[in-house]
Structures are given as C-alpha cells and as structure tokens.
N, CA and C atoms as an extended XYZ file, in Angstrom:
579
Properties=species:S:1:pos:R:3:atomname:S:1:resname:S:1:resid:I:1 pbc="F F F"
N         0.836       -1.174        0.000 N   UNK     1
C         0.000        0.000        0.000 CA  UNK     1
C         0.879        1.235        0.000 C   UNK     1
N         0.377        2.308       -0.575 N   UNK     2
C         1.101        3.581       -0.551 CA  UNK     2
C         0.602        4.379        0.650 C   UNK     2
N         1.518        4.746        1.508 N   UNK     3
C         1.198        5.506        2.698 CA  UNK     3
C         0.979        6.978        2.343 C   UNK     3
N         0.392        7.724        3.256 N   UNK     4
C         0.170        9.161        3.020 CA  UNK     4
C         1.470        9.903        2.768 C   UNK     4
N         2.577        9.391        3.285 N   UNK     5
C         3.883       10.023        3.095 CA  UNK     5
C         4.403        9.843        1.673 C   UNK     5
N         3.761        8.961        0.889 N   UNK     6
C         4.242        8.648       -0.451 CA  UNK     6
C         5.080        7.385       -0.487 C   UNK     6
N         5.526        6.917        0.680 N   UNK     7
C         6.285        5.676        0.752 CA  UNK     7
C         5.350        4.483        0.533 C   UNK     7
N         5.924        3.334        0.250 N   UNK     8
C         5.157        2.113        0.018 CA  UNK     8
C         5.494        1.129        1.139 C   UNK     8
N         4.508        0.349        1.572 N   UNK     9
C         4.711       -0.580        2.672 CA  UNK     9
C         4.061       -1.926        2.379 C   UNK     9
N         4.600       -2.958        3.013 N   UNK    10
C         4.016       -4.291        2.876 CA  UNK    10
C         3.061       -4.626        4.020 C   UNK    10
N         2.786       -3.662        4.896 N   UNK    11
C         1.895       -3.931        6.020 CA  UNK    11
C         1.107       -2.704        6.419 C   UNK    11
N         0.048       -2.945        7.186 N   UNK    12
C        -0.853       -1.872        7.583 CA  UNK    12
C        -1.365       -2.159        8.986 C   UNK    12
N        -1.385       -1.144        9.826 N   UNK    13
C        -1.978       -1.260       11.155 CA  UNK    13
C        -3.018       -0.171       11.293 C   UNK    13
N        -4.216       -0.527       11.705 N   UNK    14
C        -5.302        0.434       11.854 CA  UNK    14
C        -5.756        0.479       13.305 C   UNK    14
N        -5.195        1.417       14.064 N   UNK    15
C        -5.591        1.590       15.453 CA  UNK    15
C        -7.055        1.971       15.602 C   UNK    15
N        -7.626        2.564       14.565 N   UNK    16
C        -9.039        2.929       14.606 CA  UNK    16
C        -9.947        1.735       14.774 C   UNK    16
N        -9.536        0.586       14.252 N   UNK    17
C       -10.348       -0.626       14.413 CA  UNK    17
C       -10.330       -1.108       15.860 C   UNK    17
N        -9.221       -0.910       16.561 N   UNK    18
C        -9.174       -1.257       17.988 CA  UNK    18
C       -10.155       -0.356       18.729 C   UNK    18
N       -10.106        0.944       18.422 N   UNK    19
C       -11.003        1.909       19.050 CA  UNK    19
C       -12.458        1.574       18.760 C   UNK    19
N       -12.765        1.217       17.515 N   UNK    20
C       -14.138        0.930       17.110 CA  UNK    20
C       -14.666       -0.373       17.703 C   UNK    20
N       -13.869       -1.426       17.606 N   UNK    21
C       -14.357       -2.762       17.962 CA  UNK    21
C       -14.131       -3.163       19.407 C   UNK    21
N       -13.150       -2.571       20.065 N   UNK    22
C       -12.860       -2.963       21.444 CA  UNK    22
C       -12.266       -1.786       22.219 C   UNK    22
N       -13.088       -0.770       22.515 N   UNK    23
C       -12.557        0.391       23.237 CA  UNK    23
C       -11.975        0.026       24.602 C   UNK    23
N       -12.481       -1.023       25.220 N   UNK    24
C       -11.919       -1.445       26.507 CA  UNK    24
C       -10.482       -1.928       26.324 C   UNK    24
N       -10.191       -2.591       25.222 N   UNK    25
C        -8.823       -3.024       24.931 CA  UNK    25
C        -7.921       -1.808       24.701 C   UNK    25
N        -8.425       -0.798       23.988 N   UNK    26
C        -7.646        0.424       23.772 CA  UNK    26
C        -7.379        1.121       25.103 C   UNK    26
N        -8.370        1.118       25.994 N   UNK    27
C        -8.193        1.713       27.314 CA  UNK    27
C        -7.139        0.946       28.105 C   UNK    27
N        -7.177       -0.366       28.034 N   UNK    28
C        -6.181       -1.194       28.721 CA  UNK    28
C        -4.792       -0.974       28.130 C   UNK    28
N        -4.716       -0.813       26.814 N   UNK    29
C        -3.431       -0.528       26.162 CA  UNK    29
C        -2.876        0.805       26.647 C   UNK    29
N        -3.728        1.817       26.758 N   UNK    30
C        -3.295        3.122       27.258 CA  UNK    30
C        -2.788        2.999       28.693 C   UNK    30
N        -3.503        2.242       29.512 N   UNK    31
C        -3.093        2.039       30.901 CA  UNK    31
C        -1.726        1.347       30.972 C   UNK    31
N        -1.557        0.280       30.206 N   UNK    32
C        -0.291       -0.463       30.206 CA  UNK    32
C         0.862        0.424       29.758 C   UNK    32
N         0.641        1.197       28.721 N   UNK    33
C         1.692        2.085       28.221 CA  UNK    33
C         2.014        3.182       29.234 C   UNK    33
N         0.983        3.715       29.882 N   UNK    34
C         1.207        4.741       30.902 CA  UNK    34
C         2.012        4.180       32.066 C   UNK    34
N         1.733        2.968       32.494 N   UNK    35
C         2.486        2.337       33.587 CA  UNK    35
C         3.945        2.149       33.174 C   UNK    35
N         4.174        1.651       31.958 N   UNK    36
C         5.554        1.482       31.478 CA  UNK    36
C         6.293        2.813       31.424 C   UNK    36
N         5.603        3.851       30.954 N   UNK    37
C         6.229        5.176       30.875 CA  UNK    37
C         6.525        5.722       32.272 C   UNK    37
N         5.603        5.506       33.211 N   UNK    38
C         5.830        5.959       34.590 CA  UNK    38
C         7.016        5.229       35.210 C   UNK    38
N         7.069        3.917       35.017 N   UNK    39
C         8.169        3.128       35.579 CA  UNK    39
C         9.518        3.515       34.971 C   UNK    39
N         9.494        4.050       33.764 N   UNK    40
C        10.723        4.515       33.112 CA  UNK    40
C        11.033        5.968       33.456 C   UNK    40
N        10.166        6.606       34.247 N   UNK    41
C        10.388        7.982       34.677 CA  UNK    41
C         9.915        9.042       33.704 C   UNK    41
N         9.113        8.665       32.712 N   UNK    42
C         8.697        9.612       31.684 CA  UNK    42
C         7.400       10.349       31.973 C   UNK    42
N         6.582        9.904       32.907 N   UNK    43
C         5.269       10.520       33.125 CA  UNK    43
C         5.225       11.370       34.391 C   UNK    43
N         6.337       11.597       35.016 N   UNK    44
C         6.325       12.228       36.330 CA  UNK    44
C         5.966       13.708       36.324 C   UNK    44
N         6.304       14.429       35.277 N   UNK    45
C         6.105       15.877       35.299 CA  UNK    45
C         5.174       16.398       34.221 C   UNK    45
N         4.462       15.545       33.528 N   UNK    46
C         3.568       16.003       32.466 CA  UNK    46
C         2.316       16.652       33.016 C   UNK    46
N         1.769       17.602       32.255 N   UNK    47
C         0.512       18.232       32.635 CA  UNK    47
C        -0.606       17.927       31.650 C   UNK    47
N        -0.225       17.510       30.416 N   UNK    48
C        -1.244       17.278       29.387 CA  UNK    48
C        -0.718       16.278       28.355 C   UNK    48
N        -1.615       15.396       27.897 N   UNK    49
C        -1.288       14.478       26.813 CA  UNK    49
C        -1.910       15.040       25.541 C   UNK    49
N        -1.116       15.135       24.466 N   UNK    50
C        -1.620       15.677       23.210 CA  UNK    50
C        -1.355       14.712       22.059 C   UNK    50
N        -2.274       14.705       21.113 N   UNK    51
C        -2.148       13.876       19.925 CA  UNK    51
C        -2.839       14.555       18.765 C   UNK    51
N        -2.940       13.841       17.665 N   UNK    52
C        -3.556       14.381       16.453 CA  UNK    52
C        -4.906       13.742       16.201 C   UNK    52
N        -5.844       14.551       15.701 N   UNK    53
C        -7.104       14.006       15.210 CA  UNK    53
C        -6.806       13.358       13.867 C   UNK    53
N        -7.331       12.366       13.577 N   UNK    54
C        -8.347       11.512       14.124 CA  UNK    54
C        -7.719       10.365       14.916 C   UNK    54
N        -6.586        9.874       14.456 N   UNK    55
C        -6.022        8.653       15.006 CA  UNK    55
C        -5.755        8.655       16.490 C   UNK    55
N        -5.194        9.727       17.007 N   UNK    56
C        -4.776        9.718       18.409 CA  UNK    56
C        -5.751       10.421       19.333 C   UNK    56
N        -6.882       10.872       18.844 N   UNK    57
C        -7.826       11.617       19.681 CA  UNK    57
C        -8.241       10.802       20.902 C   UNK    57
N        -8.763        9.618       20.687 N   UNK    58
C        -9.253        8.792       21.795 CA  UNK    58
C        -8.086        8.204       22.581 C   UNK    58
N        -7.058        7.705       21.886 N   UNK    59
C        -5.916        7.098       22.567 CA  UNK    59
C        -5.241        8.091       23.508 C   UNK    59
N        -5.014        9.322       23.054 N   UNK    60
C        -4.375       10.314       23.923 CA  UNK    60
C        -5.287       10.686       25.085 C   UNK    60
N        -6.598       10.719       24.854 N   UNK    61
C        -7.539       11.009       25.946 CA  UNK    61
C        -7.535        9.884       26.978 C   UNK    61
N        -7.470        8.625       26.514 N   UNK    62
C        -7.386        7.500       27.445 CA  UNK    62
C        -6.099        7.556       28.262 C   UNK    62
N        -4.983        7.891       27.613 N   UNK    63
C        -3.706        8.035       28.339 CA  UNK    63
C        -3.820        9.129       29.393 C   UNK    63
N        -4.396       10.259       29.007 N   UNK    64
C        -4.542       11.380       29.936 CA  UNK    64
C        -5.450       11.010       31.109 C   UNK    64
N        -6.570       10.367       30.821 N   UNK    65
C        -7.499        9.975       31.888 CA  UNK    65
C        -6.830        9.014       32.853 C   UNK    65
N        -6.074        8.068       32.323 N   UNK    66
C        -5.411        7.080       33.165 CA  UNK    66
C        -4.357        7.736       34.061 C   UNK    66
N        -3.708        8.774       33.553 N   UNK    67
C        -2.670        9.472       34.324 CA  UNK    67
C        -3.228       10.662       35.107 C   UNK    67
N        -4.531       10.913       34.957 N   UNK    68
C        -5.192       12.060       35.589 CA  UNK    68
C        -4.534       13.371       35.161 C   UNK    68
N        -4.297       13.475       33.847 N   UNK    69
C        -3.740       14.681       33.237 CA  UNK    69
C        -4.776       15.297       32.311 C   UNK    69
N        -4.530       16.515       31.885 N   UNK    70
C        -5.368       17.142       30.863 CA  UNK    70
C        -5.085       16.476       29.524 C   UNK    70
N        -5.989       16.721       28.573 N   UNK    71
C        -5.849       16.141       27.239 CA  UNK    71
C        -6.175       17.198       26.200 C   UNK    71
N        -5.624       17.038       25.014 N   UNK    72
C        -5.963       17.906       23.881 CA  UNK    72
C        -5.552       17.202       22.602 C   UNK    72
N        -6.203       17.585       21.515 N   UNK    73
C        -5.797       17.051       20.225 CA  UNK    73
C        -5.776       18.174       19.202 C   UNK    73
N        -4.848       18.046       18.271 N   UNK    74
C        -4.710       19.025       17.198 CA  UNK    74
C        -5.433       18.512       15.961 C   UNK    74
N        -5.981       19.442       15.194 N   UNK    75
C        -6.686       19.092       13.960 CA  UNK    75
C        -5.978       19.740       12.776 C   UNK    75
N        -6.086       19.115       11.595 N   UNK    76
C        -5.484       19.741       10.415 CA  UNK    76
C        -6.197       21.050       10.073 C   UNK    76
N        -5.428       22.012        9.605 N   UNK    77
C        -5.990       23.298        9.197 CA  UNK    77
C        -6.840       23.123        7.939 C   UNK    77
N        -6.401       22.216        7.041 N   UNK    78
C        -7.138       21.969        5.801 CA  UNK    78
C        -6.887       20.531        5.343 C   UNK    78
N        -7.386       20.200        4.168 N   UNK    79
C        -7.286       18.823        3.663 CA  UNK    79
C        -5.863       18.383        3.337 C   UNK    79
N        -4.931       19.313        3.199 N   UNK    80
C        -3.549       18.916        2.903 CA  UNK    80
C        -2.871       18.282        4.110 C   UNK    80
N        -3.363       18.561        5.298 N   UNK    81
C        -2.806       18.051        6.554 CA  UNK    81
C        -1.341       18.441        6.735 C   UNK    81
N        -0.971       19.568        6.150 N   UNK    82
C         0.398       20.067        6.274 CA  UNK    82
C         0.596       20.841        7.574 C   UNK    82
N        -0.492       21.357        8.129 N   UNK    83
C        -0.406       22.156        9.351 CA  UNK    83
C        -1.560       21.779       10.269 C   UNK    83
N        -1.241       21.697       11.568 N   UNK    84
C        -2.251       21.375       12.572 CA  UNK    84
C        -2.400       22.542       13.542 C   UNK    84
N        -3.553       22.577       14.213 N   UNK    85
C        -3.839       23.632       15.189 CA  UNK    85
C        -4.716       23.037       16.298 C   UNK    85
N        -4.597       23.594       17.493 N   UNK    86
C        -5.468       23.198       18.601 CA  UNK    86
C        -6.677       24.124       18.589 C   UNK    86
N        -7.866       23.582       18.319 N   UNK    87
C        -9.078       24.404       18.250 CA  UNK    87
C       -10.006       24.183       19.440 C   UNK    87
N        -9.936       23.035       20.083 N   UNK    88
C       -10.889       22.715       21.154 CA  UNK    88
C       -10.239       22.664       22.528 C   UNK    88
N        -9.053       23.237       22.632 N   UNK    89
C        -8.365       23.276       23.925 CA  UNK    89
C        -7.426       24.470       23.933 C   UNK    89
N        -7.253       25.038       25.104 N   UNK    90
C        -6.295       26.120       25.276 CA  UNK    90
C        -5.038       25.554       25.915 C   UNK    90
N        -3.968       25.481       25.140 N   UNK    91
C        -2.689       25.046       25.679 CA  UNK    91
C        -2.127       26.233       26.452 C   UNK    91
N        -1.736       26.009       27.698 N   UNK    92
C        -1.277       27.095       28.564 CA  UNK    92
C         0.237       27.199       28.587 C   UNK    92
N         0.728       28.419       28.719 N   UNK    93
C         2.162       28.630       28.883 CA  UNK    93
C         2.658       27.842       30.097 C   UNK    93
N         3.840       27.248       29.970 N   UNK    94
C         4.458       26.530       31.077 CA  UNK    94
C         4.080       25.068       31.184 C   UNK    94
N         3.133       24.605       30.359 N   UNK    95
C         2.743       23.197       30.427 CA  UNK    95
C         3.857       22.292       29.896 C   UNK    95
N         3.869       21.065       30.404 N   UNK    96
C         4.736       20.021       29.860 CA  UNK    96
C         3.832       19.023       29.161 C   UNK    96
N         4.030       18.884       27.861 N   UNK    97
C         3.156       18.062       27.041 CA  UNK    97
C         3.783       16.705       26.754 C   UNK    97
N         2.969       15.685       26.823 N   UNK    98
C         3.368       14.325       26.483 CA  UNK    98
C         2.740       14.011       25.132 C   UNK    98
N         3.571       13.774       24.129 N   UNK    99
C         3.099       13.501       22.773 CA  UNK    99
C         2.664       12.048       22.654 C   UNK    99
N         1.485       11.823       22.064 N   UNK   100
C         0.949       10.470       21.898 CA  UNK   100
C         0.407       10.312       20.485 C   UNK   100
N         0.532        9.105       19.955 N   UNK   101
C         0.065        8.803       18.601 CA  UNK   101
C        -0.433        7.369       18.576 C   UNK   101
N        -1.453        7.098       17.764 N   UNK   102
C        -1.901        5.702       17.672 CA  UNK   102
C        -0.903        4.890       16.853 C   UNK   102
N        -0.448        5.412       15.713 N   UNK   103
C         0.510        4.695       14.863 CA  UNK   103
C         1.566        5.652       14.342 C   UNK   103
N         2.831        5.352       14.604 N   UNK   104
C         3.931        6.163       14.069 CA  UNK   104
C         4.543        5.431       12.894 C   UNK   104
N         4.555        6.100       11.743 N   UNK   105
C         5.217        5.559       10.552 CA  UNK   105
C         6.454        6.394       10.254 C   UNK   105
N         6.257        7.679        9.975 N   UNK   106
C         7.400        8.566        9.719 CA  UNK   106
C         7.598        9.551       10.864 C   UNK   106
N         6.584        9.750       11.686 N   UNK   107
C         6.640       10.740       12.759 CA  UNK   107
C         6.216       12.121       12.308 C   UNK   107
N         5.848       12.256       11.045 N   UNK   108
C         5.491       13.555       10.494 CA  UNK   108
C         4.295       14.180       11.216 C   UNK   108
N         3.259       13.397       11.468 N   UNK   109
C         2.058       13.945       12.111 CA  UNK   109
C         2.360       14.417       13.527 C   UNK   109
N         3.067       13.624       14.307 N   UNK   110
C         3.349       14.030       15.690 CA  UNK   110
C         4.264       15.248       15.717 C   UNK   110
N         5.155       15.378       14.731 N   UNK   111
C         5.975       16.586       14.627 CA  UNK   111
C         5.110       17.812       14.351 C   UNK   111
N         4.053       17.649       13.552 N   UNK   112
C         3.131       18.756       13.276 CA  UNK   112
C         2.323       19.127       14.515 C   UNK   112
N         1.991       18.137       15.336 N   UNK   113
C         1.302       18.410       16.610 CA  UNK   113
C         2.228       19.221       17.522 C   UNK   113
N         3.491       18.829       17.575 N   UNK   114
C         4.472       19.564       18.381 CA  UNK   114
C         4.579       21.013       17.902 C   UNK   114
N         4.659       21.227       16.601 N   UNK   115
C         4.738       22.577       16.045 CA  UNK   115
C         3.496       23.381       16.400 C   UNK   115
N         2.318       22.754       16.319 N   UNK   116
C         1.065       23.434       16.671 CA  UNK   116
C         1.074       23.855       18.139 C   UNK   116
N         1.583       22.999       18.998 N   UNK   117
C         1.638       23.331       20.434 CA  UNK   117
C         2.592       24.490       20.680 C   UNK   117
N         3.710       24.492       19.995 N   UNK   118
C         4.677       25.586       20.166 CA  UNK   118
C         4.122       26.914       19.647 C   UNK   118
N         3.251       26.855       18.643 N   UNK   119
C         2.600       28.083       18.162 CA  UNK   119
C         1.539       28.560       19.149 C   UNK   119
N         0.942       27.638       19.890 N   UNK   120
C        -0.145       27.975       20.801 CA  UNK   120
C         0.338       28.566       22.115 C   UNK   120
N         1.513       28.136       22.591 N   UNK   121
C         1.978       28.574       23.914 CA  UNK   121
C         3.461       28.247       24.069 C   UNK   121
N         4.016       28.764       25.154 N   UNK   122
C         5.394       28.426       25.518 CA  UNK   122
C         5.318       27.176       26.377 C   UNK   122
N         5.693       26.050       25.792 N   UNK   123
C         5.550       24.757       26.458 CA  UNK   123
C         6.858       23.976       26.403 C   UNK   123
N         6.902       22.945       27.235 N   UNK   124
C         7.987       21.956       27.194 CA  UNK   124
C         7.356       20.624       26.801 C   UNK   124
N         8.203       19.674       26.442 N   UNK   125
C         7.718       18.361       26.061 CA  UNK   125
C         8.392       17.297       26.900 C   UNK   125
N         7.620       16.297       27.281 N   UNK   126
C         8.189       15.142       27.982 CA  UNK   126
C         9.210       14.490       27.046 C   UNK   126
N        10.234       13.866       27.610 N   UNK   127
C        11.316       13.326       26.784 CA  UNK   127
C        11.017       11.968       26.152 C   UNK   127
N         9.755       11.717       25.788 N   UNK   128
C         9.358       10.445       25.186 CA  UNK   128
C         8.127       10.688       24.321 C   UNK   128
N         7.916        9.832       23.340 N   UNK   129
C         6.680        9.817       22.565 CA  UNK   129
C         6.021        8.465       22.829 C   UNK   129
N         4.738        8.485       23.184 N   UNK   130
C         4.001        7.252       23.453 CA  UNK   130
C         3.153        6.899       22.234 C   UNK   130
N         3.172        5.624       21.852 N   UNK   131
C         2.411        5.185       20.684 CA  UNK   131
C         1.823        3.807       20.918 C   UNK   131
N         0.636        3.601       20.391 N   UNK   132
C         0.056        2.266       20.404 CA  UNK   132
C         0.912        1.366       19.502 C   UNK   132
N         1.228        1.850       18.288 N   UNK   133
C         2.003        1.068       17.322 CA  UNK   133
C         3.138        1.925       16.754 C   UNK   133
N         4.346        1.420       16.835 N   UNK   134
C         5.504        2.073       16.223 CA  UNK   134
C         5.948        1.214       15.044 C   UNK   134
N         5.601        1.641       13.846 N   UNK   135
C         5.992        0.918       12.648 CA  UNK   135
C         7.085        1.664       11.885 C   UNK   135
N         7.750        2.612       12.562 N   UNK   136
C         8.735        3.479       11.911 CA  UNK   136
C        10.058        2.779       11.620 C   UNK   136
N        10.347        1.702       12.353 N   UNK   137
C        11.644        1.052       12.198 CA  UNK   137
C        12.730        1.719       13.021 C   UNK   137
N        12.358        2.725       13.816 N   UNK   138
C        13.317        3.440       14.660 CA  UNK   138
C        12.835        3.425       16.103 C   UNK   138
N        13.782        3.494       17.015 N   UNK   139
C        13.446        3.573       18.440 CA  UNK   139
C        13.235        5.000       18.905 C   UNK   139
N        13.543        5.978       18.049 N   UNK   140
C        13.473        7.384       18.423 CA  UNK   140
C        12.742        8.206       17.372 C   UNK   140
N        12.142        9.273       17.824 N   UNK   141
C        11.600       10.309       16.959 CA  UNK   141
C        12.390       11.558       17.300 C   UNK   141
N        13.334       11.900       16.462 N   UNK   142
C        14.284       12.953       16.802 CA  UNK   142
C        15.149       12.459       17.939 C   UNK   142
N        15.170       13.218       19.031 N   UNK   143
C        15.958       12.813       20.198 CA  UNK   143
C        15.143       12.041       21.223 C   UNK   143
N        13.824       11.977       21.029 N   UNK   144
C        12.950       11.315       22.000 CA  UNK   144
C        12.789        9.833       21.698 C   UNK   144
N        12.938        8.982       22.711 N   UNK   145
C        12.621        7.566       22.496 CA  UNK   145
C        11.121        7.395       22.253 C   UNK   145
N        10.794        6.405       21.435 N   UNK   146
C         9.397        6.041       21.207 CA  UNK   146
C         9.098        4.829       22.076 C   UNK   146
N         8.088        4.943       22.915 N   UNK   147
C         7.646        3.826       23.740 CA  UNK   147
C         6.306        3.372       23.167 C   UNK   147
N         6.249        2.109       22.736 N   UNK   148
C         5.019        1.607       22.115 CA  UNK   148
C         4.702        0.207       22.616 C   UNK   148
N         3.459       -0.203       22.383 N   UNK   149
C         3.046       -1.560       22.744 CA  UNK   149
C         3.218       -2.534       21.592 C   UNK   149
N         3.097       -2.038       20.369 N   UNK   150
C         3.184       -2.888       19.182 CA  UNK   150
C         4.310       -2.352       18.306 C   UNK   150
N         5.168       -3.276       17.843 N   UNK   151
C         6.253       -2.883       16.949 CA  UNK   151
C         6.384       -3.919       15.834 C   UNK   151
N         5.530       -3.782       14.812 N   UNK   152
C         5.582       -4.749       13.715 CA  UNK   152
C         6.825       -4.543       12.849 C   UNK   152
N         7.157       -5.552       12.088 N   UNK   153
C         8.343       -5.463       11.232 CA  UNK   153
C         7.945       -5.223        9.777 C   UNK   153
N         7.029       -4.274        9.542 N   UNK   154
C         6.655       -3.920        8.183 CA  UNK   154
C         7.843       -3.269        7.491 C   UNK   154
N         8.006       -3.575        6.225 N   UNK   155
C         9.020       -2.885        5.434 CA  UNK   155
C         8.385       -1.660        4.803 C   UNK   155
N         9.187       -0.615        4.645 N   UNK   156
C         8.753        0.625        4.009 CA  UNK   156
C         9.831        1.007        3.005 C   UNK   156
N         9.405        1.422        1.790 N   UNK   157
C        10.394        1.782        0.783 CA  UNK   157
C         9.870        2.888       -0.121 C   UNK   157
N        10.806        3.493       -0.848 N   UNK   158
C        10.470        4.519       -1.821 CA  UNK   158
C        10.126        3.862       -3.152 C   UNK   158
N         9.349        4.587       -3.956 N   UNK   159
C         9.016        4.131       -5.309 CA  UNK   159
C        10.299        3.735       -6.040 C   UNK   159
N        10.293        2.560       -6.657 N   UNK   160
C        11.450        2.085       -7.409 CA  UNK   160
C        12.477        1.338       -6.581 C   UNK   160
N        12.210        1.172       -5.272 N   UNK   161
C        13.158        0.482       -4.385 CA  UNK   161
C        12.508       -0.702       -3.673 C   UNK   161
N        11.564       -1.355       -4.335 N   UNK   162
C        10.868       -2.496       -3.749 CA  UNK   162
C        11.881       -3.586       -3.388 C   UNK   162
N        11.989       -3.937       -2.099 N   UNK   163
C        12.977       -4.937       -1.696 CA  UNK   163
C        12.621       -6.366       -2.114 C   UNK   163
N        11.406       -6.573       -2.620 N   UNK   164
C        10.957       -7.906       -3.001 CA  UNK   164
C        11.139       -8.210       -4.492 C   UNK   164
N        11.547       -7.231       -5.285 N   UNK   165
C        11.755       -7.461       -6.708 CA  UNK   165
C        13.198       -7.136       -7.081 C   UNK   165
N        13.707       -7.828       -8.095 N   UNK   166
C        15.102       -7.642       -8.493 CA  UNK   166
C        15.380       -6.225       -8.978 C   UNK   166
N        14.440       -5.659       -9.746 N   UNK   167
C        14.668       -4.331      -10.304 CA  UNK   167
C        14.080       -3.202       -9.453 C   UNK   167
N        13.463       -3.527       -8.302 N   UNK   168
C        12.882       -2.511       -7.414 CA  UNK   168
C        11.519       -2.026       -7.847 C   UNK   168
N        11.005       -2.539       -8.958 N   UNK   169
C         9.701       -2.088       -9.468 CA  UNK   169
C         8.568       -2.767       -8.711 C   UNK   169
N         7.420       -2.134       -8.725 N   UNK   170
C         6.223       -2.702       -8.113 CA  UNK   170
C         5.582       -3.680       -9.098 C   UNK   170
N         5.198       -4.843       -8.633 N   UNK   171
C         4.527       -5.836       -9.470 CA  UNK   171
C         3.111       -5.362       -9.784 C   UNK   171
N         2.437       -4.819       -8.768 N   UNK   172
C         1.107       -4.232       -8.904 CA  UNK   172
C         1.164       -2.815       -8.355 C   UNK   172
N         0.350       -1.925       -8.882 N   UNK   173
C         0.336       -0.576       -8.300 CA  UNK   173
C        -0.139       -0.641       -6.848 C   UNK   173
N         0.548        0.052       -5.933 N   UNK   174
C         0.114        0.024       -4.529 CA  UNK   174
C        -1.226        0.721       -4.335 C   UNK   174
N        -2.027        0.192       -3.417 N   UNK   175
C        -3.286        0.837       -3.043 CA  UNK   175
C        -2.941        2.117       -2.294 C   UNK   175
N        -3.592        3.198       -2.646 N   UNK   176
C        -3.376        4.477       -1.975 CA  UNK   176
C        -4.119        4.472       -0.642 C   UNK   176
N        -3.446        4.880        0.433 N   UNK   177
C        -4.094        4.941        1.749 CA  UNK   177
C        -5.115        6.062        1.805 C   UNK   177
N        -4.929        7.089        0.997 N   UNK   178
C        -5.883        8.197        1.036 CA  UNK   178
C        -7.000        7.977        0.031 C   UNK   178
N        -8.113        8.603        0.258 N   UNK   179
C        -9.274        8.444       -0.609 CA  UNK   179
C       -10.296        7.537        0.036 C   UNK   179
N       -11.543        7.943        0.018 N   UNK   180
C       -12.613        7.203        0.701 CA  UNK   180
C       -12.729        5.751        0.243 C   UNK   180
N       -12.684        5.516       -1.070 N   UNK   181
C       -12.879        4.162       -1.580 CA  UNK   181
C       -11.755        3.239       -1.115 C   UNK   181
N       -10.515        3.662       -1.258 N   UNK   182
C        -9.395        2.825       -0.842 CA  UNK   182
C        -9.340        2.675        0.667 C   UNK   182
N        -9.648        3.737        1.409 N   UNK   183
C        -9.648        3.642        2.860 CA  UNK   183
C       -10.668        2.600        3.306 C   UNK   183
N       -11.811        2.552        2.641 N   UNK   184
C       -12.832        1.546        2.968 CA  UNK   184
C       -12.303        0.133        2.720 C   UNK   184
N       -11.538       -0.053        1.643 N   UNK   185
C       -10.953       -1.373        1.358 CA  UNK   185
C        -9.943       -1.748        2.436 C   UNK   185
N        -9.092       -0.811        2.804 N   UNK   186
C        -8.039       -1.085        3.773 CA  UNK   186
C        -8.561       -1.333        5.175 C   UNK   186
N        -9.696       -0.752        5.506 N   UNK   187
C       -10.176       -0.830        6.890 CA  UNK   187
C       -11.402       -1.725        7.066 C   UNK   187
N       -11.810       -2.403        6.027 N   UNK   188
C       -12.994       -3.266        6.163 CA  UNK   188
C       -12.667       -4.471        7.045 C   UNK   188
N       -13.706       -5.043        7.612 N   UNK   189
C       -13.535       -6.240        8.438 CA  UNK   189
C       -13.406       -7.460        7.549 C   UNK   189
N       -12.545       -8.380        7.961 N   UNK   190
C       -12.348       -9.611        7.217 CA  UNK   190
C       -12.761      -10.782        8.098 C   UNK   190
N       -13.451      -11.712        7.496 N   UNK   191
C       -13.861      -12.911        8.211 CA  UNK   191
C       -12.983      -14.068        7.728 C   UNK   191
N       -12.454      -14.880        8.639 N   UNK   192
C       -11.661      -16.025        8.206 CA  UNK   192
C       -12.475      -16.954        7.305 C   UNK   192
N       -11.797      -17.518        6.334 N   UNK   193
C       -12.483      -18.431        5.385 CA  UNK   193
C       -12.758      -19.767        6.028 C   UNK   193
C-alpha cells in the first residue's frame, strides 16, 4: 500500500479498528503504556497528553485519563494536513506536554502536533513519545525515544526500491491509503475463510 507520506509498505496497522471494535482493549493498552512510561520515569512531570485528530484523539484522551492529566488534540488546518492547530483546547504557557500517537510511521504527524503546540503557547515536552504502534523502524523520533506496545516489522520503501523485486519495481500498483474508496478497502472487516 502507498502511505500518506508517499512511501510504500508491505503492512498496515489500523488503530481505529481497535477503538471501534474494542474500546476497553484500547483503554487497557493506554493504561499499560502509561504504567511502562511511569516506571521509566517519563510521566512524572507532564501536565497534558496531546495527539492528532483523528487517530490519536481517543488514545491520547485515554492516556490522559489514566494518568489524571489534561488532554488535547490538534486538527489539520485543511485537507492537505500540512499544518495542525489546537481548536478545542487552550494550551497554557508553562505546560509540559506528552506527545501520543496511535501509529507512528514517519513521525510527520506528531511533529506537526508539536509545532502546533509551540505556536499555541510556551511549552515543554516530555522526553518520550508514546504510541500504540511504532511501525517506523526506529526507536526514536528525533531525540525522544518512542515507547510503544506494538512494533511490527513492516518494510517501508520509496518508489522504485521495492525490496521484493530484483529491479525494485512494483509488481502491482500500490493501493493508496488516502481516498474514501481505498480507505474503505483497507479498513474493512475480514472474516476467516
């Protein structure tokens, strides 16, 4: 499939299906991740958990509720999703924000959330990023370690660099992650045969 970043991948994780089909499991995942982060010393001074709409809205709220912290989520300014803004929360000067994401692939979205928070107020950030799924292939996002519950070994590559073919070409055109029709294909429920 072709990811929103333009890269191609051999795997897909949809945290939204966990939220839709088993919110109690998502709540338990948030609790487990919060405990791991606390035991590692990462949750001691945070005042608010922030994430991006749509994927991290509920997950970041569950993390915040479990830690008894404030919560907020940033939304895209427009359909390009190049810039995010906090519209339903007032980020206060002096807050320490804990960045959360349902799925990290490139880290681009969480970086945009960080930029939105810095535009909203003078804030600090906890020295970790919490994620339900880290499919980035890296243990860090910038200088911050990524702490996640799921770390699949999906491969990600650029157009023309397919690791499964001798010449790097795609055998079939990748399904685009964006677009209503393709998103419906990627996120539909499958029943075992």
